[in-house]
All heavy atoms as TSV, in Angstrom:
chain	resi	resn	atom	element	x	y	z
A	1	MET	N	N	32.219	98.715	122.414
A	1	MET	CA	C	32.644	98.539	121.022
A	1	MET	C	C	33.068	99.873	120.451
A	1	MET	O	O	32.436	100.908	120.679
A	1	MET	CB	C	31.429	97.985	120.214
A	1	MET	CG	C	31.709	97.634	118.839
A	1	MET	SD	S	30.285	96.884	117.977
A	1	MET	CE	C	30.043	95.398	118.891
A	2	SER	N	N	34.160	99.871	119.722
A	2	SER	CA	C	34.637	101.118	119.143
A	2	SER	C	C	33.975	101.429	117.830
A	2	SER	O	O	33.413	100.669	117.131
A	2	SER	CB	C	36.230	100.958	118.868
A	2	SER	OG	O	36.452	100.013	117.888
A	3	LYS	N	N	33.983	102.713	117.526
A	3	LYS	CA	C	33.293	103.264	116.409
A	3	LYS	C	C	34.272	103.095	115.183
A	3	LYS	O	O	35.444	103.076	115.288
A	3	LYS	CB	C	32.918	104.709	116.572
A	3	LYS	CG	C	31.851	104.884	117.666
A	3	LYS	CD	C	31.382	106.295	117.727
A	3	LYS	CE	C	30.380	106.421	118.744
A	3	LYS	NZ	N	28.991	106.572	118.188
A	4	LEU	N	N	33.625	103.114	113.981
A	4	LEU	CA	C	34.392	102.986	112.688
A	4	LEU	C	C	34.546	104.442	112.210
A	4	LEU	O	O	33.554	105.206	112.244
A	4	LEU	CB	C	33.678	102.164	111.653
A	4	LEU	CG	C	33.429	100.702	112.186
A	4	LEU	CD1	C	32.508	99.987	111.078
A	4	LEU	CD2	C	34.682	99.915	112.366
A	5	GLU	N	N	35.633	104.820	111.674
A	5	GLU	CA	C	35.973	106.123	111.189
A	5	GLU	C	C	35.768	106.295	109.748
A	5	GLU	O	O	36.192	105.350	109.000
A	5	GLU	CB	C	37.418	106.516	111.532
A	5	GLU	CG	C	37.684	106.538	113.052
A	5	GLU	CD	C	39.133	106.787	113.372
A	5	GLU	OE1	O	40.002	106.584	112.451
A	5	GLU	OE2	O	39.442	107.216	114.573
A	6	ILE	N	N	35.222	107.454	109.342
A	6	ILE	CA	C	35.139	107.841	107.958
A	6	ILE	C	C	36.116	109.012	107.753
A	6	ILE	O	O	35.926	109.982	108.454
A	6	ILE	CB	C	33.696	108.176	107.470
A	6	ILE	CG1	C	32.722	107.002	107.765
A	6	ILE	CG2	C	33.673	108.638	106.134
A	6	ILE	CD1	C	31.325	107.398	107.531
A	7	ARG	N	N	37.128	108.807	106.870
A	7	ARG	CA	C	38.042	109.886	106.735
A	7	ARG	C	C	37.937	110.623	105.352
A	7	ARG	O	O	37.555	110.041	104.365
A	7	ARG	CB	C	39.476	109.210	106.793
A	7	ARG	CG	C	39.807	108.618	108.154
A	7	ARG	CD	C	41.127	108.024	108.225
A	7	ARG	NE	N	41.430	107.453	109.499
A	7	ARG	CZ	C	42.062	108.206	110.477
A	7	ARG	NH1	N	42.429	109.377	110.250
A	7	ARG	NH2	N	42.194	107.665	111.706
A	8	SER	N	N	38.340	111.825	105.411
A	8	SER	CA	C	38.325	112.635	104.204
A	8	SER	C	C	39.484	112.095	103.249
A	8	SER	O	O	40.618	111.967	103.643
A	8	SER	CB	C	38.602	114.076	104.502
A	8	SER	OG	O	38.756	114.891	103.285
A	9	PRO	N	N	39.195	111.863	101.870
A	9	PRO	CA	C	40.194	111.326	101.045
A	9	PRO	C	C	41.125	112.406	100.491
A	9	PRO	O	O	42.200	112.191	99.950
A	9	PRO	CB	C	39.404	110.713	99.881
A	9	PRO	CG	C	38.075	111.514	99.889
A	9	PRO	CD	C	37.825	111.849	101.402
A	10	LEU	N	N	40.692	113.710	100.669
A	10	LEU	CA	C	41.501	114.794	100.173
A	10	LEU	C	C	41.237	116.095	100.964
A	10	LEU	O	O	40.254	116.163	101.677
A	10	LEU	CB	C	41.270	115.073	98.678
A	10	LEU	CG	C	39.804	115.258	98.253
A	10	LEU	CD1	C	39.757	116.289	97.120
A	10	LEU	CD2	C	39.307	113.998	97.726
A	11	PRO	N	N	42.067	117.090	100.906
A	11	PRO	CA	C	41.854	118.370	101.661
A	11	PRO	C	C	40.883	119.195	100.851
A	11	PRO	O	O	40.729	119.111	99.647
A	11	PRO	CB	C	43.239	118.969	101.584
A	11	PRO	CG	C	43.849	118.533	100.433
A	11	PRO	CD	C	43.402	117.108	100.164
A	12	GLY	N	N	40.252	120.040	101.580
A	12	GLY	CA	C	39.226	120.952	100.963
A	12	GLY	C	C	38.197	121.337	102.046
A	12	GLY	O	O	38.372	121.371	103.209
A	13	THR	N	N	36.983	121.774	101.524
A	13	THR	CA	C	35.864	122.198	102.417
A	13	THR	C	C	34.803	121.142	102.362
A	13	THR	O	O	34.385	120.662	101.287
A	13	THR	CB	C	35.320	123.554	101.918
A	13	THR	OG1	O	36.397	124.466	101.883
A	13	THR	CG2	C	34.267	124.094	102.832
A	14	PHE	N	N	34.343	120.683	103.501
A	14	PHE	CA	C	33.388	119.662	103.625
A	14	PHE	C	C	31.963	120.225	103.652
A	14	PHE	O	O	31.698	121.242	104.404
A	14	PHE	CB	C	33.576	118.876	104.946
A	14	PHE	CG	C	32.646	117.753	105.140
A	14	PHE	CD1	C	32.608	116.620	104.388
A	14	PHE	CD2	C	31.656	117.817	106.176
A	14	PHE	CE1	C	31.728	115.609	104.617
A	14	PHE	CE2	C	30.742	116.778	106.359
A	14	PHE	CZ	C	30.821	115.753	105.516
A	15	TYR	N	N	31.113	119.631	102.813
A	15	TYR	CA	C	29.712	120.115	102.814
A	15	TYR	C	C	28.811	118.901	103.003
A	15	TYR	O	O	29.079	117.746	102.434
A	15	TYR	CB	C	29.270	120.719	101.377
A	15	TYR	CG	C	30.012	121.963	101.118
A	15	TYR	CD1	C	31.230	122.039	100.465
A	15	TYR	CD2	C	29.479	123.192	101.603
A	15	TYR	CE1	C	31.868	123.250	100.225
A	15	TYR	CE2	C	30.125	124.347	101.288
A	15	TYR	CZ	C	31.289	124.381	100.655
A	15	TYR	OH	O	31.942	125.568	100.408
A	16	ARG	N	N	27.833	119.026	103.902
A	16	ARG	CA	C	26.875	117.868	104.162
A	16	ARG	C	C	25.772	117.800	103.217
A	16	ARG	O	O	25.071	116.779	103.191
A	16	ARG	CB	C	26.441	118.047	105.657
A	16	ARG	CG	C	27.495	117.764	106.663
A	16	ARG	CD	C	27.063	117.652	108.052
A	16	ARG	NE	N	25.996	116.768	108.182
A	16	ARG	CZ	C	25.123	116.751	109.242
A	16	ARG	NH1	N	25.238	117.666	110.099
A	16	ARG	NH2	N	24.143	115.889	109.252
A	17	ALA	N	N	25.532	118.771	102.359
A	17	ALA	CA	C	24.449	118.782	101.416
A	17	ALA	C	C	25.001	119.223	100.017
A	17	ALA	O	O	25.948	119.960	100.027
A	17	ALA	CB	C	23.311	119.660	101.906
A	18	SER	N	N	24.228	118.965	99.015
A	18	SER	CA	C	24.682	119.377	97.687
A	18	SER	C	C	24.289	120.855	97.362
A	18	SER	O	O	24.769	121.356	96.370
A	18	SER	CB	C	24.070	118.452	96.575
A	18	SER	OG	O	22.711	118.481	96.662
A	19	SER	N	N	23.454	121.450	98.266
A	19	SER	CA	C	23.051	122.777	98.109
A	19	SER	C	C	22.548	123.321	99.436
A	19	SER	O	O	22.050	122.535	100.198
A	19	SER	CB	C	21.913	122.891	97.048
A	19	SER	OG	O	21.374	124.170	96.963
A	20	PRO	N	N	22.710	124.603	99.658
A	20	PRO	CA	C	22.287	125.150	100.956
A	20	PRO	C	C	20.791	124.997	101.300
A	20	PRO	O	O	20.420	124.856	102.410
A	20	PRO	CB	C	22.682	126.641	100.933
A	20	PRO	CG	C	23.674	126.700	99.873
A	20	PRO	CD	C	23.358	125.649	98.920
A	21	ASP	N	N	19.951	124.829	100.237
A	21	ASP	CA	C	18.581	124.767	100.483
A	21	ASP	C	C	18.016	123.246	100.444
A	21	ASP	O	O	16.881	123.104	100.551
A	21	ASP	CB	C	17.823	125.613	99.436
A	21	ASP	CG	C	18.086	125.278	97.951
A	21	ASP	OD1	O	19.278	124.686	97.750
A	21	ASP	OD2	O	17.283	125.521	97.051
A	22	LEU	N	N	18.977	122.330	100.308
A	22	LEU	CA	C	18.626	120.913	100.367
A	22	LEU	C	C	19.016	120.286	101.664
A	22	LEU	O	O	20.057	120.745	102.337
A	22	LEU	CB	C	19.297	120.123	99.233
A	22	LEU	CG	C	18.781	120.555	97.838
A	22	LEU	CD1	C	19.613	119.870	96.771
A	22	LEU	CD2	C	17.298	120.266	97.644
A	23	PRO	N	N	18.302	119.201	102.094
A	23	PRO	CA	C	18.687	118.521	103.413
A	23	PRO	C	C	20.051	117.847	103.185
A	23	PRO	O	O	20.454	117.595	102.082
A	23	PRO	CB	C	17.544	117.552	103.611
A	23	PRO	CG	C	16.996	117.298	102.260
A	23	PRO	CD	C	17.177	118.570	101.427
A	24	PRO	N	N	20.745	117.542	104.355
A	24	PRO	CA	C	21.990	116.816	104.251
A	24	PRO	C	C	21.841	115.453	103.720
A	24	PRO	O	O	20.756	114.877	103.718
A	24	PRO	CB	C	22.465	116.856	105.684
A	24	PRO	CG	C	21.285	117.150	106.516
A	24	PRO	CD	C	20.354	117.886	105.704
A	25	PHE	N	N	22.897	114.938	103.073
A	25	PHE	CA	C	22.855	113.594	102.504
A	25	PHE	C	C	22.531	112.601	103.626
A	25	PHE	O	O	21.754	111.657	103.353
A	25	PHE	CB	C	24.278	113.261	101.935
A	25	PHE	CG	C	24.591	113.966	100.776
A	25	PHE	CD1	C	25.560	114.968	100.770
A	25	PHE	CD2	C	24.080	113.745	99.496
A	25	PHE	CE1	C	25.878	115.676	99.642
A	25	PHE	CE2	C	24.361	114.428	98.325
A	25	PHE	CZ	C	25.288	115.426	98.442
A	26	LYS	N	N	23.119	112.745	104.826
A	26	LYS	CA	C	22.834	111.910	105.929
A	26	LYS	C	C	22.736	112.834	107.181
A	26	LYS	O	O	23.476	113.784	107.292
A	26	LYS	CB	C	24.013	110.893	106.246
A	26	LYS	CG	C	24.045	109.830	105.200
A	26	LYS	CD	C	22.850	108.900	105.305
A	26	LYS	CE	C	22.902	107.795	104.200
A	26	LYS	NZ	N	21.741	106.934	104.369
A	27	ALA	N	N	21.735	112.483	108.036
A	27	ALA	CA	C	21.567	113.217	109.274
A	27	ALA	C	C	22.281	112.401	110.437
A	27	ALA	O	O	22.460	111.269	110.270
A	27	ALA	CB	C	19.968	113.338	109.536
A	28	GLU	N	N	22.547	113.215	111.489
A	28	GLU	CA	C	23.078	112.597	112.625
A	28	GLU	C	C	22.173	111.410	113.098
A	28	GLU	O	O	20.986	111.531	113.173
A	28	GLU	CB	C	23.178	113.587	113.842
A	28	GLU	CG	C	24.121	114.673	113.637
A	28	GLU	CD	C	25.547	114.286	114.067
A	28	GLU	OE1	O	25.740	113.319	114.835
A	28	GLU	OE2	O	26.516	114.894	113.508
A	29	GLY	N	N	22.755	110.261	113.311
A	29	GLY	CA	C	21.945	109.150	113.808
A	29	GLY	C	C	21.578	108.132	112.691
A	29	GLY	O	O	21.052	107.051	113.041
A	30	ASP	N	N	21.673	108.634	111.524
A	30	ASP	CA	C	21.298	107.707	110.350
A	30	ASP	C	C	22.220	106.551	110.135
A	30	ASP	O	O	23.418	106.571	110.610
A	30	ASP	CB	C	21.373	108.470	109.041
A	30	ASP	CG	C	20.154	109.390	108.856
A	30	ASP	OD1	O	19.278	109.387	109.589
A	30	ASP	OD2	O	20.168	110.151	107.754
A	31	ALA	N	N	21.658	105.394	109.641
A	31	ALA	CA	C	22.506	104.278	109.234
A	31	ALA	C	C	23.162	104.612	107.861
A	31	ALA	O	O	22.636	105.459	107.155
A	31	ALA	CB	C	21.709	103.065	109.143
A	32	VAL	N	N	24.305	104.017	107.596
A	32	VAL	CA	C	24.912	104.186	106.266
A	32	VAL	C	C	25.328	102.856	105.723
A	32	VAL	O	O	25.625	101.932	106.414
A	32	VAL	CB	C	26.182	105.105	106.348
A	32	VAL	CG1	C	25.764	106.493	106.729
A	32	VAL	CG2	C	27.243	104.549	107.311
A	33	ALA	N	N	25.358	102.805	104.434
A	33	ALA	CA	C	25.880	101.703	103.640
A	33	ALA	C	C	27.169	102.210	102.898
A	33	ALA	O	O	27.358	103.421	102.806
A	33	ALA	CB	C	24.911	101.250	102.550
A	34	ALA	N	N	27.994	101.324	102.607
A	34	ALA	CA	C	29.350	101.631	102.040
A	34	ALA	C	C	29.172	102.626	100.899
A	34	ALA	O	O	30.041	103.607	100.745
A	34	ALA	CB	C	30.090	100.399	101.665
A	35	ALA	N	N	28.241	102.525	99.993
A	35	ALA	CA	C	28.163	103.293	98.861
A	35	ALA	C	C	27.333	104.647	99.078
A	35	ALA	O	O	27.319	105.494	98.156
A	35	ALA	CB	C	27.418	102.558	97.618
A	36	ASP	N	N	26.815	104.830	100.225
A	36	ASP	CA	C	26.007	106.046	100.482
A	36	ASP	C	C	26.921	107.264	100.439
A	36	ASP	O	O	28.038	107.287	101.072
A	36	ASP	CB	C	25.394	105.926	101.888
A	36	ASP	CG	C	24.156	104.997	101.926
A	36	ASP	OD1	O	23.837	104.530	100.871
A	36	ASP	OD2	O	23.758	104.779	103.092
A	37	THR	N	N	26.487	108.350	99.942
A	37	THR	CA	C	27.167	109.618	99.937
A	37	THR	C	C	26.892	110.314	101.316
A	37	THR	O	O	25.694	110.397	101.706
A	37	THR	CB	C	26.807	110.584	98.823
A	37	THR	OG1	O	27.086	109.927	97.563
A	37	THR	CG2	C	27.424	111.915	98.907
A	38	ILE	N	N	27.984	110.716	101.994
A	38	ILE	CA	C	27.726	111.409	103.287
A	38	ILE	C	C	28.022	112.896	103.188
A	38	ILE	O	O	27.718	113.639	104.123
A	38	ILE	CB	C	28.577	110.836	104.396
A	38	ILE	CG1	C	30.056	110.966	104.149
A	38	ILE	CG2	C	28.197	109.347	104.667
A	38	ILE	CD1	C	30.895	110.838	105.442
A	39	GLY	N	N	28.623	113.269	102.075
A	39	GLY	CA	C	28.947	114.704	101.869
A	39	GLY	C	C	29.798	114.877	100.646
A	39	GLY	O	O	29.959	113.991	99.873
A	40	LEU	N	N	30.204	116.134	100.450
A	40	LEU	CA	C	31.100	116.534	99.384
A	40	LEU	C	C	32.315	117.286	99.872
A	40	LEU	O	O	32.174	118.027	100.930
A	40	LEU	CB	C	30.267	117.593	98.488
A	40	LEU	CG	C	28.924	117.099	97.933
A	40	LEU	CD1	C	28.274	118.283	97.212
A	40	LEU	CD2	C	29.215	116.011	96.894
A	41	ILE	N	N	33.339	117.182	99.160
A	41	ILE	CA	C	34.571	117.947	99.418
A	41	ILE	C	C	34.761	118.847	98.299
A	41	ILE	O	O	34.770	118.404	97.100
A	41	ILE	CB	C	35.826	117.064	99.633
A	41	ILE	CG1	C	35.670	116.089	100.838
A	41	ILE	CG2	C	37.086	117.929	99.808
A	41	ILE	CD1	C	35.857	116.795	102.133
A	42	GLU	N	N	34.907	120.207	98.499
A	42	GLU	CA	C	35.207	121.125	97.442
A	42	GLU	C	C	36.615	121.482	97.490
A	42	GLU	O	O	37.235	121.928	98.492
A	42	GLU	CB	C	34.334	122.477	97.665
A	42	GLU	CG	C	34.640	123.356	96.551
A	42	GLU	CD	C	34.694	124.787	96.969
A	42	GLU	OE1	O	34.450	125.193	98.077
A	42	GLU	OE2	O	35.154	125.585	96.128
A	43	VAL	N	N	37.265	121.357	96.282
A	43	VAL	CA	C	38.693	121.735	96.033
A	43	VAL	C	C	38.704	122.608	94.854
A	43	VAL	O	O	38.423	122.042	93.799
A	43	VAL	CB	C	39.588	120.497	95.970
A	43	VAL	CG1	C	41.027	120.928	95.806
A	43	VAL	CG2	C	39.432	119.558	97.140
A	44	MET	N	N	39.083	123.821	94.959
A	44	MET	CA	C	39.231	124.787	93.849
A	44	MET	C	C	38.014	124.713	92.899
A	44	MET	O	O	38.057	124.460	91.711
A	44	MET	CB	C	40.469	124.460	93.115
A	44	MET	CG	C	41.778	124.653	93.941
A	44	MET	SD	S	43.233	124.138	93.175
A	44	MET	CE	C	43.258	125.213	91.710
A	45	LYS	N	N	36.743	124.840	93.501
A	45	LYS	CA	C	35.500	124.934	92.754
A	45	LYS	C	C	35.080	123.587	92.140
A	45	LYS	O	O	34.269	123.473	91.266
A	45	LYS	CB	C	35.504	125.998	91.766
A	45	LYS	CG	C	35.758	127.395	92.306
A	45	LYS	CD	C	34.788	127.834	93.236
A	45	LYS	CE	C	35.094	129.211	93.762
A	45	LYS	NZ	N	34.319	129.553	94.934
A	46	THR	N	N	35.805	122.503	92.513
A	46	THR	CA	C	35.444	121.083	91.993
A	46	THR	C	C	34.934	120.305	93.237
A	46	THR	O	O	35.510	120.359	94.294
A	46	THR	CB	C	36.686	120.462	91.426
A	46	THR	OG1	O	37.188	121.217	90.332
A	46	THR	CG2	C	36.362	119.031	90.831
A	47	PHE	N	N	33.896	119.613	93.068
A	47	PHE	CA	C	33.177	118.918	94.123
A	47	PHE	C	C	33.334	117.402	93.882
A	47	PHE	O	O	33.147	116.842	92.887
A	47	PHE	CB	C	31.723	119.246	94.203
A	47	PHE	CG	C	31.407	120.699	94.700
A	47	PHE	CD1	C	31.372	121.695	93.729
A	47	PHE	CD2	C	31.311	120.965	95.997
A	47	PHE	CE1	C	31.203	123.008	94.175
A	47	PHE	CE2	C	31.063	122.296	96.411
A	47	PHE	CZ	C	31.067	123.250	95.467
A	48	GLN	N	N	33.807	116.777	95.002
A	48	GLN	CA	C	33.889	115.273	94.988
A	48	GLN	C	C	33.007	114.657	96.004
A	48	GLN	O	O	33.090	115.071	97.161
A	48	GLN	CB	C	35.359	114.863	95.263
A	48	GLN	CG	C	35.568	113.476	95.581
A	48	GLN	CD	C	36.625	112.852	94.701
A	48	GLN	OE1	O	37.368	113.496	94.009
A	48	GLN	NE2	N	36.645	111.495	94.754
A	49	GLN	N	N	32.212	113.705	95.557
A	49	GLN	CA	C	31.301	113.028	96.547
A	49	GLN	C	C	32.179	112.153	97.434
A	49	GLN	O	O	33.139	111.575	97.134
A	49	GLN	CB	C	30.363	112.084	95.825
A	49	GLN	CG	C	29.291	112.829	95.058
A	49	GLN	CD	C	28.259	111.891	94.428
A	49	GLN	OE1	O	28.416	110.627	94.515
A	49	GLN	NE2	N	27.215	112.451	93.906
A	50	ILE	N	N	31.776	112.111	98.737
A	50	ILE	CA	C	32.417	111.375	99.764
A	50	ILE	C	C	31.461	110.160	100.167
A	50	ILE	O	O	30.473	110.401	100.785
A	50	ILE	CB	C	32.723	112.122	101.054
A	50	ILE	CG1	C	33.562	113.361	100.571
A	50	ILE	CG2	C	33.487	111.342	102.008
A	50	ILE	CD1	C	34.824	113.142	99.913
A	51	PRO	N	N	31.822	108.986	99.691
A	51	PRO	CA	C	31.087	107.803	100.173
A	51	PRO	C	C	31.439	107.380	101.629
A	51	PRO	O	O	32.556	107.599	102.059
A	51	PRO	CB	C	31.464	106.752	99.145
A	51	PRO	CG	C	32.834	107.095	98.754
A	51	PRO	CD	C	32.968	108.628	98.855
A	52	ALA	N	N	30.443	106.734	102.184
A	52	ALA	CA	C	30.729	106.263	103.652
A	52	ALA	C	C	31.960	105.248	103.560
A	52	ALA	O	O	32.680	105.238	104.477
A	52	ALA	CB	C	29.494	105.572	104.192
A	53	GLY	N	N	31.914	104.420	102.603
A	53	GLY	CA	C	33.037	103.427	102.477
A	53	GLY	C	C	32.878	102.228	103.388
A	53	GLY	O	O	33.775	101.331	103.350
A	54	LEU	N	N	31.880	102.221	104.213
A	54	LEU	CA	C	31.629	101.142	105.101
A	54	LEU	C	C	30.182	101.084	105.517
A	54	LEU	O	O	29.536	102.069	105.455
A	54	LEU	CB	C	32.603	101.214	106.316
A	54	LEU	CG	C	32.660	102.555	107.104
A	54	LEU	CD1	C	31.516	102.713	108.093
A	54	LEU	CD2	C	33.937	102.745	107.750
A	55	ASP	N	N	29.739	99.985	106.009
A	55	ASP	CA	C	28.402	99.867	106.548
A	55	ASP	C	C	28.395	100.130	108.017
A	55	ASP	O	O	29.314	99.737	108.752
A	55	ASP	CB	C	27.844	98.473	106.315
A	55	ASP	CG	C	27.688	98.137	104.865
A	55	ASP	OD1	O	27.448	99.054	103.982
A	55	ASP	OD2	O	27.731	96.942	104.498
A	56	GLY	N	N	27.402	100.825	108.499
A	56	GLY	CA	C	27.313	101.136	109.915
A	56	GLY	C	C	26.015	101.766	110.247
A	56	GLY	O	O	25.164	102.017	109.372
A	57	LYS	N	N	25.848	102.089	111.543
A	57	LYS	CA	C	24.608	102.774	112.060
A	57	LYS	C	C	25.013	103.907	112.950
A	57	LYS	O	O	26.150	103.912	113.477
A	57	LYS	CB	C	23.715	101.717	112.773
A	57	LYS	CG	C	24.438	101.016	113.851
A	57	LYS	CD	C	23.567	99.871	114.362
A	57	LYS	CE	C	24.343	99.182	115.447
A	57	LYS	NZ	N	23.914	97.805	115.673
A	58	ASN	N	N	24.033	104.743	113.116
A	58	ASN	CA	C	24.234	105.878	114.053
A	58	ASN	C	C	25.424	106.767	113.711
A	58	ASN	O	O	26.412	106.940	114.542
A	58	ASN	CB	C	24.342	105.358	115.471
A	58	ASN	CG	C	24.229	106.521	116.566
A	58	ASN	OD1	O	23.572	107.500	116.290
A	58	ASN	ND2	N	24.843	106.263	117.691
A	59	ILE	N	N	25.364	107.388	112.545
A	59	ILE	CA	C	26.499	108.273	112.096
A	59	ILE	C	C	26.614	109.486	112.976
A	59	ILE	O	O	25.545	110.099	113.304
A	59	ILE	CB	C	26.418	108.632	110.628
A	59	ILE	CG1	C	27.732	109.327	110.155
A	59	ILE	CG2	C	25.250	109.532	110.339
A	59	ILE	CD1	C	27.845	109.421	108.622
A	60	THR	N	N	27.836	109.883	113.284
A	60	THR	CA	C	28.122	111.144	114.041
A	60	THR	C	C	29.048	111.848	113.321
A	60	THR	O	O	30.265	111.356	112.958
A	60	THR	CB	C	28.751	110.806	115.406
A	60	THR	OG1	O	27.753	109.876	116.244
A	60	THR	CG2	C	28.886	111.963	116.275
A	61	PHE	N	N	28.837	113.189	112.956
A	61	PHE	CA	C	29.782	114.006	112.211
A	61	PHE	C	C	30.702	114.735	113.191
A	61	PHE	O	O	30.248	115.216	114.169
A	61	PHE	CB	C	28.967	114.948	111.249
A	61	PHE	CG	C	28.392	114.347	110.128
A	61	PHE	CD1	C	26.991	113.943	110.216
A	61	PHE	CD2	C	28.978	114.148	109.023
A	61	PHE	CE1	C	26.438	113.286	109.121
A	61	PHE	CE2	C	28.375	113.531	107.911
A	61	PHE	CZ	C	27.166	113.040	107.984
A	62	LEU	N	N	31.943	114.695	112.878
A	62	LEU	CA	C	32.913	115.322	113.766
A	62	LEU	C	C	33.444	116.654	113.231
A	62	LEU	O	O	34.180	117.318	113.908
A	62	LEU	CB	C	34.151	114.336	113.887
A	62	LEU	CG	C	33.808	113.019	114.436
A	62	LEU	CD1	C	35.063	112.095	114.562
A	62	LEU	CD2	C	33.176	113.072	115.848
A	63	VAL	N	N	33.009	117.063	112.011
A	63	VAL	CA	C	33.296	118.367	111.421
A	63	VAL	C	C	31.948	119.025	111.052
A	63	VAL	O	O	30.991	118.406	110.764
A	63	VAL	CB	C	34.192	118.269	110.236
A	63	VAL	CG1	C	35.519	117.719	110.618
A	63	VAL	CG2	C	33.624	117.464	109.127
A	64	ASP	N	N	31.953	120.308	111.157
A	64	ASP	CA	C	30.771	121.044	110.824
A	64	ASP	C	C	30.657	121.254	109.303
A	64	ASP	O	O	31.586	121.139	108.497
A	64	ASP	CB	C	30.816	122.440	111.429
A	64	ASP	CG	C	30.658	122.446	112.886
A	64	ASP	OD1	O	30.011	121.515	113.444
A	64	ASP	OD2	O	31.333	123.267	113.601
A	65	ASN	N	N	29.490	121.602	108.860
A	65	ASN	CA	C	29.199	121.903	107.452
A	65	ASN	C	C	30.032	123.119	107.109
A	65	ASN	O	O	30.140	124.070	107.881
A	65	ASN	CB	C	27.709	122.259	107.247
A	65	ASN	CG	C	27.343	122.382	105.776
A	65	ASN	OD1	O	27.735	121.536	104.926
A	65	ASN	ND2	N	26.645	123.405	105.469
A	66	GLU	N	N	30.690	123.138	105.880
A	66	GLU	CA	C	31.548	124.130	105.343
A	66	GLU	C	C	32.856	124.360	106.156
A	66	GLU	O	O	33.480	125.367	106.138
A	66	GLU	CB	C	30.794	125.512	105.293
A	66	GLU	CG	C	29.597	125.478	104.380
A	66	GLU	CD	C	28.810	126.753	104.232
A	66	GLU	OE1	O	29.500	127.822	104.393
A	66	GLU	OE2	O	27.658	126.748	103.993
A	67	GLU	N	N	33.181	123.331	106.862
A	67	GLU	CA	C	34.435	123.339	107.627
A	67	GLU	C	C	35.612	122.856	106.700
A	67	GLU	O	O	35.516	121.876	106.054
A	67	GLU	CB	C	34.396	122.509	108.932
A	67	GLU	CG	C	35.606	122.643	109.799
A	67	GLU	CD	C	35.393	121.907	111.128
A	67	GLU	OE1	O	34.277	121.788	111.575
A	67	GLU	OE2	O	36.436	121.341	111.597
A	68	PRO	N	N	36.819	123.525	106.752
A	68	PRO	CA	C	37.977	123.002	106.048
A	68	PRO	C	C	38.457	121.660	106.658
A	68	PRO	O	O	38.362	121.475	107.907
A	68	PRO	CB	C	39.041	124.078	106.256
A	68	PRO	CG	C	38.423	125.290	106.834
A	68	PRO	CD	C	37.018	124.746	107.392
A	69	VAL	N	N	38.823	120.748	105.877
A	69	VAL	CA	C	39.378	119.395	106.342
A	69	VAL	C	C	40.633	119.143	105.616
A	69	VAL	O	O	40.901	119.604	104.464
A	69	VAL	CB	C	38.335	118.265	106.115
A	69	VAL	CG1	C	37.130	118.553	106.980
A	69	VAL	CG2	C	37.968	118.169	104.665
A	70	MET	N	N	41.408	118.334	106.266
A	70	MET	CA	C	42.704	117.836	105.669
A	70	MET	C	C	42.509	116.382	105.133
A	70	MET	O	O	41.618	115.669	105.630
A	70	MET	CB	C	43.776	117.903	106.721
A	70	MET	CG	C	44.083	119.205	107.344
A	70	MET	SD	S	44.592	120.460	106.054
A	70	MET	CE	C	46.137	119.792	105.512
A	71	ALA	N	N	43.369	116.016	104.259
A	71	ALA	CA	C	43.281	114.608	103.830
A	71	ALA	C	C	43.581	113.681	104.971
A	71	ALA	O	O	44.502	113.919	105.691
A	71	ALA	CB	C	44.338	114.364	102.623
A	72	GLY	N	N	42.838	112.707	105.092
A	72	GLY	CA	C	42.975	111.656	106.184
A	72	GLY	C	C	42.305	112.053	107.517
A	72	GLY	O	O	42.260	111.273	108.429
A	73	GLN	N	N	41.787	113.305	107.509
A	73	GLN	CA	C	41.030	113.712	108.748
A	73	GLN	C	C	39.801	112.862	108.994
A	73	GLN	O	O	39.059	112.642	107.986
A	73	GLN	CB	C	40.776	115.153	108.692
A	73	GLN	CG	C	40.046	115.737	109.892
A	73	GLN	CD	C	39.765	117.183	109.799
A	73	GLN	OE1	O	40.411	117.974	108.933
A	73	GLN	NE2	N	38.916	117.775	110.628
A	74	VAL	N	N	39.523	112.465	110.195
A	74	VAL	CA	C	38.271	111.812	110.437
A	74	VAL	C	C	37.080	112.795	110.443
A	74	VAL	O	O	37.174	113.868	111.153
A	74	VAL	CB	C	38.304	111.118	111.842
A	74	VAL	CG1	C	36.954	110.433	112.127
A	74	VAL	CG2	C	39.441	110.100	111.958
A	75	ILE	N	N	36.129	112.584	109.566
A	75	ILE	CA	C	35.059	113.508	109.406
A	75	ILE	C	C	33.715	112.940	110.040
A	75	ILE	O	O	32.855	113.772	110.374
A	75	ILE	CB	C	34.809	113.879	107.942
A	75	ILE	CG1	C	34.593	112.636	107.060
A	75	ILE	CG2	C	35.936	114.785	107.391
A	75	ILE	CD1	C	34.320	112.996	105.606
A	76	ALA	N	N	33.707	111.674	110.231
A	76	ALA	CA	C	32.489	111.047	110.893
A	76	ALA	C	C	32.882	109.734	111.405
A	76	ALA	O	O	33.864	109.130	111.123
A	76	ALA	CB	C	31.339	110.941	109.804
A	77	GLU	N	N	32.049	109.260	112.357
A	77	GLU	CA	C	32.150	107.889	112.974
A	77	GLU	C	C	30.823	107.215	112.916
A	77	GLU	O	O	29.812	107.890	112.947
A	77	GLU	CB	C	32.606	108.026	114.402
A	77	GLU	CG	C	34.062	108.554	114.642
A	77	GLU	CD	C	34.373	108.684	116.061
A	77	GLU	OE1	O	33.448	108.893	116.883
A	77	GLU	OE2	O	35.528	108.493	116.365
A	78	VAL	N	N	30.835	105.892	112.751
A	78	VAL	CA	C	29.603	105.056	112.795
A	78	VAL	C	C	29.801	103.945	113.754
A	78	VAL	O	O	30.893	103.468	113.893
A	78	VAL	CB	C	29.129	104.610	111.423
A	78	VAL	CG1	C	28.751	105.811	110.530
A	78	VAL	CG2	C	30.180	103.806	110.713
A	79	ASP	N	N	28.670	103.424	114.237
A	79	ASP	CA	C	28.755	102.145	114.978
A	79	ASP	C	C	28.755	101.029	114.009
A	79	ASP	O	O	28.047	101.110	113.131
A	79	ASP	CB	C	27.543	102.072	115.949
A	79	ASP	CG	C	27.520	103.206	117.000
A	79	ASP	OD1	O	28.608	103.576	117.530
A	79	ASP	OD2	O	26.423	103.625	117.463
A	80	PRO	N	N	29.510	99.959	114.333
A	80	PRO	CA	C	29.523	98.814	113.470
A	80	PRO	C	C	28.258	98.031	113.475
A	80	PRO	O	O	27.480	98.192	114.334
A	80	PRO	CB	C	30.716	97.959	113.913
A	80	PRO	CG	C	31.064	98.502	115.198
A	80	PRO	CD	C	30.443	99.851	115.438
């Protein structure tokens, strides 16, 4: 069974937590619901929440925390 992709809606820097001293929104292997926040994208000091956009289980992040991403880039995958 193929995995479902979660893509970045815009270019910027991807953050898995809202602050360096807080845990990530989702950890590797967590289940997600469509409305769950999986991270933030920072563009010019503005932060946008990134919802999963789909329901799934066993999330796998394909980009590291604080890594630059492009619009449409796959940032995570989940099992359906």
